[in-house]
Phi, psi and omega in degrees: 000131178266091180298325180301312181295312180299323178294314179302322182297337178243016173079033181240160170281150182303318179300318178293318182296320182293319181292323173291324178295321178297315178296318181301313178302313183295313181291320182293325180290325176291323176295326175292324172297317175298318177303312181299313181298311180295316179298315179302323181276003178081008179270077185293325183290319177295322180292321179297323180294324177296312176304313180306317178302315178300309181305315183288322181295316182291325180294324179292336178269357181085011183266080190289331177292319176294313184297322182292316178304316182289324178295320175296321177297317180299316180295316175304319180287321175300328182261006183055035185268098184285342189294328184269339191302306183305313184297319184289317182294323177295320181295311183295317176300324175289325174296318180292326181291316179306308183298315183299319177299313183294330178290335180291340187281000000 
């Protein structure tokens, strides 16, 4: 991942971008856990809010694939549509893992 280019694309310095990215990953992993807990309990609005948080934060950092997946997860929660949930959660978790690994370098 080219953090310098990604930062430049949204008008930030690389150091600022990396700092925000680290926070995004940490908060988003917590949001995913909250999503799973709330959705499993039938609290679809709360689950949707957790997905919405991921969607907004990732979109602000220019992470469009993550933002799009979170938007789809949010919509699935609002519609109580379980069929997409596992796929989107797996995708998001894998993306956050990739980012965490890239941040270690």
